[in-house]
Backbone bond lengths (Angstrom), bond angles and torsions (degrees), N, CA, C in turn:
res aa  C-N    CA-C-N  psi(-1)  N-CA   C-N-CA  omega(-1)  CA-C   N-CA-C  phi
1 X - - - 1.501 - - 1.584 103.50 -
2 X 1.304 113.26 117.32 1.391 122.14 179.59 1.610 117.45 -113.42
3 X 1.283 113.61 -13.57 1.459 122.55 -175.41 1.570 108.86 -99.68
4 X 1.269 118.03 113.42 1.405 121.68 -174.98 1.531 109.45 -66.42
5 X 1.411 116.63 -39.40 1.373 118.65 176.81 1.432 116.93 -59.76
6 X 1.305 118.50 -36.22 1.470 128.08 172.02 1.590 114.92 -60.71
7 X 1.355 110.61 -37.37 1.464 119.95 175.20 1.518 110.44 -59.75
8 X 1.291 117.20 -53.83 1.447 120.22 -178.39 1.382 111.29 -65.19
9 X 1.366 126.06 -28.67 1.378 128.55 179.39 1.583 110.34 -69.41
10 X 1.373 115.24 -14.99 1.370 118.26 178.46 1.632 111.86 -65.14
11 X 1.364 114.21 -16.63 1.434 118.16 177.08 1.594 117.68 -102.51
12 X 1.422 110.07 8.24 1.483 112.55 172.38 1.540 108.48 -92.29
13 X 1.388 112.78 96.42 1.336 118.31 177.88 1.423 117.33 -81.45
14 X 1.297 121.50 152.71 1.409 124.47 -178.41 1.606 105.18 -105.46
15 X 1.297 114.37 129.43 1.498 124.01 -178.74 1.569 103.31 -87.13
16 X 1.268 118.47 122.45 1.492 123.23 -175.05 1.580 107.72 -98.86
17 X 1.407 120.11 -56.13 1.313 123.11 -178.51 1.480 109.49 -158.30
18 X 1.349 117.76 129.68 1.487 119.63 -179.22 1.549 110.00 56.42
19 X 1.363 108.53 -121.66 1.505 115.48 -176.49 1.606 110.86 -106.04
20 X 1.344 112.14 36.32 1.522 118.42 -179.54 1.550 105.65 -111.68
21 X 1.413 114.17 124.64 1.502 118.77 -174.58 1.571 103.68 -126.30
22 X 1.313 113.96 154.99 1.504 119.51 179.34 1.521 106.75 -131.67
23 X 1.364 113.09 139.05 1.452 117.77 173.01 1.543 105.61 -112.07
24 X 1.421 113.60 137.09 1.423 116.77 -178.19 1.550 112.18 -69.30
25 X 1.357 115.95 163.51 1.418 116.56 -175.01 1.583 107.39 -70.40
26 X 1.284 118.26 165.93 1.321 126.84 -179.32 1.617 116.98 121.17
27 X 1.256 112.97 -178.03 1.449 118.36 179.22 1.469 112.31 111.00
28 X 1.360 119.15 166.73 1.487 120.82 -177.67 1.571 108.16 -67.88
29 X 1.250 112.39 166.69 1.471 122.10 174.32 1.549 111.90 147.00
30 X 1.265 110.46 167.08 1.495 119.10 176.34 1.484 108.52 -132.29
31 X 1.378 115.32 77.34 1.434 121.32 -176.48 1.481 116.51 98.99
32 X 1.352 113.74 -27.54 1.455 121.14 -179.93 1.563 108.77 -137.08
33 X 1.379 117.37 153.88 1.422 121.75 174.76 1.525 109.35 -70.33
34 X 1.291 116.46 137.75 1.422 121.80 173.16 1.516 112.99 -56.79
35 X 1.348 120.35 127.90 1.327 124.60 -172.92 1.554 114.67 -59.70
36 X 1.359 113.49 -36.61 1.376 116.85 179.36 1.569 118.54 -69.31
37 X 1.336 112.92 -20.51 1.454 120.63 171.24 1.522 110.35 -70.16
38 X 1.300 117.89 -45.66 1.559 124.69 179.16 1.447 106.82 -57.73
39 X 1.337 118.43 -48.73 1.469 125.83 -176.24 1.508 110.60 -60.53
40 X 1.382 116.17 -48.98 1.375 122.51 -178.99 1.550 110.43 -62.73
41 X 1.281 119.02 -42.55 1.468 123.87 -175.19 1.597 103.86 -71.94
42 X 1.249 122.95 -36.69 1.469 123.50 176.59 1.495 112.39 -62.54
43 X 1.402 115.06 -41.05 1.422 122.61 175.31 1.570 113.72 -65.85
44 X 1.387 113.85 -35.12 1.399 116.63 174.92 1.538 113.60 -69.03
45 X 1.256 114.84 -37.88 1.540 119.62 173.87 1.518 110.85 -61.41
46 X 1.332 117.23 -46.14 1.408 117.44 -178.15 1.596 110.63 -68.97
47 X 1.198 117.27 -32.71 1.585 121.62 -178.77 1.538 110.09 -67.05
48 X 1.362 112.85 -32.05 1.490 118.26 -172.15 1.620 107.10 -73.41
49 X 1.398 117.88 -8.84 1.414 117.51 179.36 1.573 110.19 -107.16
50 X 1.318 115.79 5.93 1.485 119.09 178.90 1.468 109.29 -107.01
51 X 1.209 118.82 132.90 1.548 125.65 -176.87 1.478 114.71 -110.89
52 X 1.266 115.98 155.06 1.531 118.11 -176.87 1.393 116.51 85.76
53 X 1.294 120.44 -161.08 1.376 116.77 -171.78 1.595 113.26 -97.27
54 X 1.315 115.45 23.20 1.483 120.83 178.62 1.577 109.24 -66.91
55 X 1.331 117.37 137.50 1.449 117.14 176.66 1.562 105.70 -126.69
56 X 1.258 118.84 156.57 1.409 127.74 178.82 1.541 105.15 -55.76
57 X 1.345 123.41 137.66 1.467 124.18 169.47 1.552 103.70 -125.24
58 X 1.318 127.40 -20.77 1.453 116.59 169.72 1.560 104.25 -162.30
59 X 1.401 108.35 156.59 1.445 118.48 171.16 1.515 109.27 -143.12
60 X 1.391 106.46 148.81 1.533 117.37 173.66 1.433 111.11 -133.23
61 X 1.279 113.51 129.41 1.494 120.54 -171.80 1.569 117.37 -140.97
62 X 1.231 115.71 155.69 1.410 124.59 -178.02 1.509 112.43 -125.35
63 X 1.319 117.95 133.11 1.522 120.58 -179.92 1.496 98.75 -97.63
64 X 1.375 118.95 124.64 1.395 128.78 -170.72 1.586 111.65 -104.28
65 X 1.358 113.70 -48.59 1.485 120.77 177.08 1.593 105.45 -144.43
66 X 1.309 113.58 157.72 1.454 117.60 -177.55 1.504 102.03 -77.18
67 X 1.504 114.61 146.24 1.420 118.65 175.30 1.435 111.22 -103.82
68 X 1.188 119.62 155.46 1.537 126.93 -174.35 1.507 111.48 -105.53
69 X 1.277 117.42 126.01 1.530 118.52 -169.38 1.388 113.78 -73.09
70 X 1.447 122.30 -12.22 1.452 123.20 179.46 1.562 108.55 -88.97
71 X 1.266 122.56 6.83 1.473 120.90 179.16 1.501 106.70 -128.31
72 X 1.367 116.25 145.70 1.492 119.83 178.25 1.530 112.38 -72.71
73 X 1.326 113.28 157.61 1.481 122.28 -176.86 1.656 108.95 -109.51
74 X 1.236 116.06 136.84 1.510 122.59 175.73 1.530 108.65 -107.59
75 X 1.319 112.76 128.58 1.388 118.52 173.50 1.443 122.67 -108.92
76 X 1.311 125.94 114.03 1.485 124.48 -170.55 1.509 101.40 -102.23
77 X 1.352 115.27 121.30 1.547 118.69 176.67 1.496 107.60 -104.22
78 X 1.327 113.05 137.58 1.476 124.65 170.58 1.503 113.96 -108.89
79 X 1.276 115.65 121.84 1.486 115.83 178.06 1.470 110.23 -86.67
80 X 1.311 114.84 93.44 1.480 122.20 -175.64 1.520 107.52 -67.59
81 X 1.207 124.40 -50.49 1.487 124.33 -176.55 1.532 112.96 -161.92
82 X 1.276 115.61 143.00 1.452 123.32 175.51 1.542 106.10 -124.92
83 X 1.371 119.52 91.15 1.409 125.54 177.20 1.468 115.07 -86.98
84 X 1.423 116.34 -170.35 1.431 119.15 -174.38 1.518 108.09 -73.98
85 X 1.273 120.71 -27.23 1.464 120.43 -177.45 1.634 113.73 -126.65
86 X 1.272 117.58 -14.79 1.365 123.14 -169.93 1.648 109.03 -130.95
87 X 1.264 115.14 143.80 1.437 120.58 166.17 1.581 110.49 -124.89
88 X 1.259 117.29 146.08 1.411 122.92 -175.45 1.627 109.65 -131.05
89 X 1.348 109.86 128.39 1.479 114.95 -177.49 1.598 109.96 -129.56
90 X 1.277 113.08 144.09 1.527 119.33 172.59 1.417 106.71 -113.24
91 X 1.412 118.67 143.15 1.398 121.59 -172.49 1.592 103.16 -137.98
92 X 1.333 116.22 126.04 1.466 124.52 177.59 1.604 103.28 -113.50
93 X 1.436 112.35 116.86 1.510 112.68 174.06 1.587 107.72 -92.53
94 X 1.313 117.10 130.61 1.414 121.28 -179.25 1.489 112.43 -124.09
95 X 1.354 117.55 134.51 1.428 122.59 175.64 1.582 106.76 -122.19
96 X 1.364 115.93 127.57 1.458 119.11 174.06 1.448 108.39 55.76
97 X 1.358 121.17 38.96 1.415 123.97 168.95 1.561 110.58 83.64
98 X 1.277 117.47 -2.27 1.568 117.76 -177.84 1.645 109.87 -117.61
99 X 1.312 116.76 137.27 1.381 122.67 178.98 1.588 112.46 -66.00
100 X 1.252 119.27 128.33 1.554 121.09 -176.88 1.493 107.41 -113.68
101 X 1.435 119.39 -24.17 1.462 119.36 -169.21 1.473 108.86 -162.23
102 X 1.346 117.12 142.04 1.375 118.19 178.58 1.597 108.92 -139.52
103 X 1.361 114.28 143.20 1.384 124.22 -176.03 1.513 113.17 -138.08
104 X 1.289 114.80 143.52 1.526 123.06 161.73 1.520 108.98 -116.59
105 X 1.391 112.52 130.69 1.499 113.83 -176.70 1.529 104.52 -131.73
106 X 1.428 115.86 144.64 1.404 119.89 172.53 1.366 110.11 -119.57
107 X 1.409 113.89 145.93 1.477 129.53 -174.57 1.506 107.17 -117.47
108 X 1.387 121.63 146.78 1.456 125.56 -172.89 1.447 108.00 -144.39
109 X 1.429 114.42 136.88 1.363 119.67 169.87 1.537 112.62 -71.24
110 X 1.402 115.69 144.04 1.424 117.29 -178.92 1.643 107.86 -60.99
111 X 1.241 114.84 141.53 1.520 123.27 172.11 1.427 114.17 -144.22
112 X 1.306 116.01 139.24 1.533 120.33 179.57 1.597 110.25 -69.48
113 X 1.354 114.61 148.86 1.472 120.22 -176.90 1.383 111.64 178.91
114 X 1.320 117.25 -162.37 1.490 121.10 174.05 1.589 118.00 -62.04
115 X 1.164 117.70 160.61 1.500 123.58 -179.65 1.624 105.59 -142.75
116 X 1.324 112.07 84.46 1.474 118.43 -178.34 1.473 110.58 -142.40
117 X 1.415 118.25 149.16 1.452 120.13 177.37 1.573 104.45 -150.66
118 X 1.242 116.41 148.05 1.503 127.84 -179.35 1.659 104.27 -58.02
119 X 1.291 114.51 156.35 1.460 118.45 169.58 1.429 115.82 -52.63
120 X 1.231 123.24 144.11 1.428 130.59 -179.42 1.431 109.38 -81.83
121 X 1.430 114.75 176.26 1.482 116.49 176.21 1.519 110.08 -72.67
122 X 1.328 115.96 -179.23 1.427 124.54 -176.47 1.490 106.05 -63.22
123 X 1.379 115.74 155.68 1.533 115.70 -173.70 1.553 105.65 -70.27
124 X 1.231 112.97 154.68 1.572 127.01 177.97 1.504 107.94 -124.34
125 X 1.308 118.24 161.35 1.385 122.73 179.35 1.617 109.73 -68.51
126 X 1.368 112.83 137.07 1.543 114.28 177.17 1.431 117.47 -57.15
127 X 1.195 127.97 154.58 1.463 132.20 -175.46 1.567 110.96 -59.03
128 X 1.409 113.29 -35.16 1.595 116.61 -177.79 1.471 114.65 -55.18
129 X 1.398 116.83 -29.57 1.431 120.07 -176.96 1.443 117.15 -95.02
130 X 1.319 119.72 5.89 1.435 129.05 -177.65 1.395 115.34 -110.98
131 X 1.420 118.43 151.16 1.477 124.47 -177.92 1.520 106.51 -80.60
132 X 1.420 112.05 142.98 1.383 121.63 172.98 1.679 108.35 -76.22
133 X 1.277 113.53 145.81 1.403 122.28 179.56 1.470 112.52 -121.04
134 X 1.331 117.16 120.44 1.510 120.80 179.93 1.552 108.32 -94.55
135 X 1.370 114.05 122.04 1.457 122.24 179.94 1.538 106.62 -94.52
136 X 1.353 114.24 65.93 1.503 115.70 -173.03 1.429 119.78 -58.47
137 X 1.314 115.40 -25.23 1.516 115.79 179.93 1.555 108.16 -69.66
138 X 1.241 119.58 -20.67 1.473 118.00 178.82 1.511 113.40 -105.53
139 X 1.362 117.02 -41.24 1.504 118.60 -170.38 1.431 111.68 -111.11
140 X 1.435 118.10 0.42 1.505 119.61 -170.46 1.430 114.57 79.80
141 X 1.368 118.61 -170.82 1.490 118.74 -177.76 1.545 112.08 -85.98
142 X 1.298 117.41 -10.68 1.506 110.56 -179.73 1.621 102.86 -141.44
143 X 1.425 107.11 71.72 1.518 112.57 -175.56 1.503 113.25 -82.28
144 X 1.376 116.12 171.97 1.454 120.21 -172.68 1.440 119.69 -75.62
145 X 1.457 115.05 -5.66 1.444 122.30 -174.89 1.523 109.84 -111.52
146 X 1.304 117.21 141.59 1.409 124.48 164.71 1.515 108.11 -99.55
147 X 1.346 120.67 107.08 1.480 131.21 -170.52 1.590 104.77 -109.52
148 X 1.426 117.16 124.17 1.445 116.77 -174.64 1.681 101.08 -133.14
149 X 1.373 120.22 92.75 1.411 117.62 178.27 1.462 111.43 -66.11
150 X 1.407 115.07 144.93 1.492 122.43 177.98 1.527 104.65 -65.53
151 X 1.322 122.68 -44.99 1.422 126.21 177.85 1.444 108.51 -114.59
152 X 1.224 117.46 124.12 1.539 122.63 -179.15 1.421 108.30 -68.94
153 X 1.306 122.10 140.18 1.561 128.04 -178.33 1.591 103.56 -69.10
154 X 1.316 113.01 151.12 1.497 120.06 -177.41 1.601 108.10 -88.23
155 X 1.282 114.81 172.83 1.513 115.78 176.51 1.500 115.67 -47.91
156 X 1.216 123.73 130.44 1.462 123.03 -178.01 1.491 119.59 69.49
157 X 1.378 115.35 4.05 1.469 117.43 179.53 1.587 107.54 -86.43
158 X 1.353 107.91 177.64 1.572 112.63 179.51 1.409 106.94 -69.26
159 X 1.360 116.03 144.50 1.486 125.05 -177.58 1.558 115.07 -51.46
160 X 1.367 114.22 -45.41 1.424 120.39 -171.03 1.585 105.04 -119.17
161 X 1.426 115.96 125.72 1.363 119.40 172.95 1.518 110.34 -119.72
162 X 1.395 114.24 149.54 1.439 118.25 178.40 1.610 109.36 -88.20
163 X 1.305 117.95 145.53 1.432 128.54 7.82 1.686 102.37 -86.74
164 X 1.421 110.55 166.11 1.461 122.16 176.76 1.387 110.52 -155.33
165 X 1.497 111.59 147.24 1.434 115.91 168.08 1.433 113.86 -84.40
166 X 1.383 118.81 148.05 1.492 118.13 177.95 1.420 108.77 -151.58
167 X 1.362 118.55 148.65 1.429 123.41 172.48 1.565 104.26 -154.94
168 X 1.337 108.81 154.41 1.464 121.30 171.92 1.425 110.22 -77.91
169 X 1.361 119.08 131.02 1.491 125.01 -177.89 1.619 115.97 -86.67
170 X 1.420 108.88 -38.87 1.495 106.23 -176.62 1.584 112.69 -78.08
171 X 1.288 120.67 153.62 1.552 118.08 175.66 1.469 111.66 -57.11
172 X 1.452 111.59 140.95 1.459 109.49 -172.73 1.582 106.43 -130.43
173 X 1.344 117.73 -1.68 1.345 121.70 -176.54 1.487 117.94 70.63
174 X 1.264 121.04 -167.05 1.451 122.80 -174.63 1.518 119.73 -109.62
175 X 1.330 117.11 5.34 1.446 122.95 -179.32 1.655 108.66 -59.58
176 X 1.421 114.73 113.75 1.459 113.91 -177.14 1.512 112.86 -70.34
177 X 1.307 118.44 -26.24 1.469 116.42 175.35 1.459 116.19 -65.33
178 X 1.403 114.33 -39.10 1.526 118.88 174.82 1.378 112.85 -63.88
179 X 1.404 118.81 -39.27 1.489 121.88 177.64 1.554 113.64 -61.65
180 X 1.370 111.19 -38.23 1.526 115.94 179.48 1.569 104.23 -67.64
181 X 1.294 122.89 -41.57 1.413 123.74 -178.97 1.533 110.38 -60.84
182 X 1.352 114.93 -47.51 1.532 120.90 179.79 1.471 110.94 -62.02
183 X 1.368 115.67 -38.11 1.468 116.89 175.78 1.577 112.54 -65.00
184 X 1.329 114.29 -35.66 1.475 121.33 178.57 1.524 107.66 -62.56
185 X 1.409 116.09 -43.21 1.525 123.97 -179.91 1.616 106.25 -60.79
186 X 1.281 119.91 -53.29 1.497 116.35 -173.80 1.422 113.76 -76.51
187 X 1.440 118.06 -10.90 1.474 116.89 -179.45 1.469 112.10 -75.76
188 X 1.366 115.39 -1.78 1.456 116.11 175.15 1.452 118.52 -103.69
189 X 1.286 112.53 10.21 1.627 122.87 -175.50 1.449 105.64 -78.86
190 X 1.372 123.32 120.61 1.377 127.65 166.77 1.587 114.30 69.40
191 X 1.349 115.04 17.12 1.510 114.14 -176.94 1.588 112.90 -80.49
192 X 1.324 110.41 -31.98 1.533 107.23 179.78 1.471 114.68 -65.85
193 X 1.331 115.62 -32.00 1.528 117.39 173.68 1.541 108.42 -66.66
194 X 1.265 119.00 -34.66 1.541 121.68 -174.42 1.541 106.14 -72.98
195 X 1.363 120.97 -19.31 1.439 120.58 176.72 1.513 115.27 -76.08
196 X 1.275 119.32 -10.68 1.424 123.67 -172.00 1.556 111.18 -76.96
197 X 1.259 112.62 134.01 1.606 113.22 174.10 1.396 110.10 -56.29
198 X 1.385 113.75 145.58 1.554 119.24 176.35 1.554 110.71 -58.44
199 X 1.294 114.23 -25.37 1.467 117.68 176.92 1.518 118.40 -97.84
200 X 1.232 117.65 11.60 1.537 126.90 -174.48 1.522 107.36 -59.19
201 X 1.302 117.34 133.13 1.505 124.02 179.69 1.385 110.65 -72.19
202 X 1.440 117.09 -61.54 1.407 121.66 -179.27 1.564 112.49 58.85
203 X 1.256 123.54 -168.76 1.481 123.12 -13.73 1.523 111.53 -63.02
204 X 1.299 118.46 161.75 1.391 127.92 179.52 1.584 109.66 -99.59
205 X 1.363 117.44 138.93 1.482 115.70 175.29 1.516 106.56 -91.93
206 X 1.260 120.48 -11.36 1.508 122.18 177.21 1.538 112.51 -142.38
207 X 1.324 116.46 114.33 1.412 126.02 175.15 1.398 112.26 -127.08
208 X 1.339 122.28 104.29 1.432 126.19 -176.66 1.558 111.84 -138.69
209 X 1.324 115.59 152.48 1.535 123.03 177.19 1.475 108.12 -71.25
210 X 1.365 114.76 138.14 1.373 118.77 172.44 1.534 112.72 -101.34
211 X 1.246 113.22 -50.29 1.545 114.56 175.34 1.549 103.92 -147.64
212 X 1.450 109.96 171.47 1.454 115.21 -168.94 1.540 105.64 -160.64
213 X 1.345 112.50 127.75 1.480 123.81 -179.52 1.427 110.68 -125.40
214 X 1.374 116.57 142.71 1.474 124.74 172.89 1.565 112.29 -134.79
215 X 1.231 118.85 140.14 1.405 124.11 171.54 1.571 106.78 -118.54
216 X 1.308 116.35 118.02 1.434 122.95 -178.41 1.495 105.48 -90.46
217 X 1.370 117.13 117.72 1.533 123.24 177.66 1.366 113.75 -91.12
218 X 1.440 115.87 -43.20 1.410 124.20 -176.48 1.611 109.52 -133.41
219 X 1.303 116.41 155.74 1.519 116.46 176.89 1.439 112.21 -64.39
220 X 1.373 121.40 128.54 1.404 127.20 -176.81 1.411 108.61 -82.20
221 X 1.317 116.10 155.04 1.460 125.07 164.43 1.562 107.65 -128.91
222 X 1.266 118.03 98.16 1.498 121.45 -170.48 1.615 111.73 -78.60
223 X 1.394 114.40 -9.29 1.462 118.77 176.49 1.631 107.53 -86.92
224 X 1.326 117.15 0.47 1.401 119.18 175.04 1.547 109.37 -113.75
225 X 1.352 118.30 164.67 1.571 116.46 -171.72 1.560 103.13 -73.01
226 X 1.412 108.28 138.58 1.403 123.81 171.90 1.596 111.63 -126.71
227 X 1.328 114.93 137.28 1.480 123.17 177.37 1.499 107.62 -91.64
228 X 1.285 117.39 110.46 1.561 117.66 172.11 1.485 108.79 -104.41
229 X 1.409 109.78 128.72 1.552 118.59 -179.66 1.520 104.83 -132.88
230 X 1.380 112.13 125.62 1.518 118.70 173.25 1.439 106.03 -136.31
231 X 1.388 115.43 144.49 1.448 120.34 179.40 1.491 109.90 -146.19
232 X 1.322 118.60 157.14 1.406 125.33 -177.99 1.493 115.47 -67.50
233 X 1.340 121.08 129.96 1.403 123.34 178.51 1.657 108.52 -103.28
234 X 1.239 115.13 -38.08 1.541 121.58 179.79 1.496 109.06 -157.12
235 X 1.369 111.70 147.19 1.476 116.00 175.12 1.545 101.10 -144.92
236 X 1.411 115.05 105.07 1.341 121.41 -177.07 1.495 112.43 -126.14
237 X 1.197 120.42 122.09 1.516 121.30 -176.02 1.556 108.01 69.37
238 X 1.312 110.24 -122.83 1.569 120.85 175.64 1.472 112.54 -99.66
239 X 1.272 125.17 3.88 1.391 124.17 -178.05 1.582 114.08 -115.50
240 X 1.362 115.25 127.83 1.389 116.92 173.59 1.496 116.09 -122.58
241 X 1.274 120.64 142.59 1.543 125.47 -174.56 1.454 105.77 -116.82
242 X 1.377 110.18 132.63 1.478 118.66 174.79 1.579 105.55 -124.39
243 X 1.293 112.17 148.01 1.511 127.79 176.82 1.397 110.62 -131.30
244 X 1.448 115.35 149.07 1.421 116.45 179.15 1.491 108.07 -173.85
245 X 1.370 108.86 -164.23 1.538 117.24 -178.41 1.475 112.05 -144.72
246 X 1.276 110.62 160.67 1.565 115.86 167.28 1.459 110.64 -125.97
247 X 1.367 113.57 122.15 1.424 121.41 -173.66 1.440 113.36 -120.17
248 X 1.442 116.02 149.38 1.450 120.54 171.31 1.543 113.62 -69.68
249 X 1.240 117.55 171.70 1.453 119.56 -175.76 1.584 112.04 -66.24
250 X 1.333 114.29 -24.56 1.419 122.65 175.94 1.509 114.41 -80.84
251 X 1.377 117.20 -0.26 1.462 116.84 -176.60 1.449 114.42 94.61
252 X 1.291 120.62 -12.00 1.551 121.87 -178.22 1.496 105.48 -60.55
253 X 1.366 115.49 137.87 1.495 123.81 173.43 1.552 106.28 -76.02
254 X 1.284 115.88 118.99 1.477 118.95 176.41 1.436 108.99 -95.16
255 X 1.313 121.26 -43.51 1.417 124.05 -171.44 1.600 111.54 -160.47
256 X 1.317 113.57 147.59 1.481 124.78 173.01 1.453 109.43 -105.19
257 X 1.414 119.09 137.54 1.424 122.05 -172.92 1.496 106.79 -134.28
258 X 1.407 115.12 137.42 1.468 122.47 172.72 1.462 109.89 -132.72
259 X 1.373 120.69 134.06 1.418 122.60 172.29 1.532 111.01 -142.76
260 X 1.423 111.56 140.34 1.434 118.70 170.08 1.531 107.48 -102.14
261 X 1.383 112.40 144.64 1.478 119.21 -175.45 1.541 105.41 -129.67
262 X 1.358 111.56 150.50 1.480 118.03 173.71 1.540 105.06 -100.15
263 X 1.312 115.52 127.93 1.447 122.18 -176.91 1.573 107.41 -127.94
264 X 1.322 111.09 100.69 1.472 113.30 -168.67 1.562 106.99 -124.83
């Protein structure tokens, strides 16, 4: 994918009937659709059924089957509940009649209250002094993201290591729902590798995401620098768990992320 405008069109879903949406074929991947894209499109479909000022505050999802980028994806949204302060939606992504992904997302009206967060990680170099890294295998030679790892990968290592700075380079506007979808997209970058034990022997013939959860603490701006940090919590048998955070350049906690990966 080399055209930034075509990347943003990935999130222009077509409403077919009621709460059924379809995303056209396409997107980055090498034989399978990038999981972050499916999750972001599912969140987009859910958000299109929520009215008023409610914004997503959490999502929990499962990757069931790999999706193929050459086929369109259908998203079936179920309106579980619209309460006084919260709305809940379930989304099933279907390709060629088979479920490939499921999500439940919750949306919340803005309410005044506390504004506190735990201390962040140790300081890291700012993005301005770090080298950009092109993940050509996934995004092409002119991808939509500027990614700057804090520690450059060694020879033969995975192209992107946590923590890294990231921002979207094309203009994206101010739609908070779209920014949340784009944050969901980027939250799946390099997470499987982060779930590996520091002592893992590898190499693995199969490394895939199993489930993915995000808690949105503050409204994201993906066209501004974000620091994404994920690290392994447990790696037992063939399943590894990674947890981490996405922070703004001033240290504000934007989102917390957890993912379990299959490492076989």
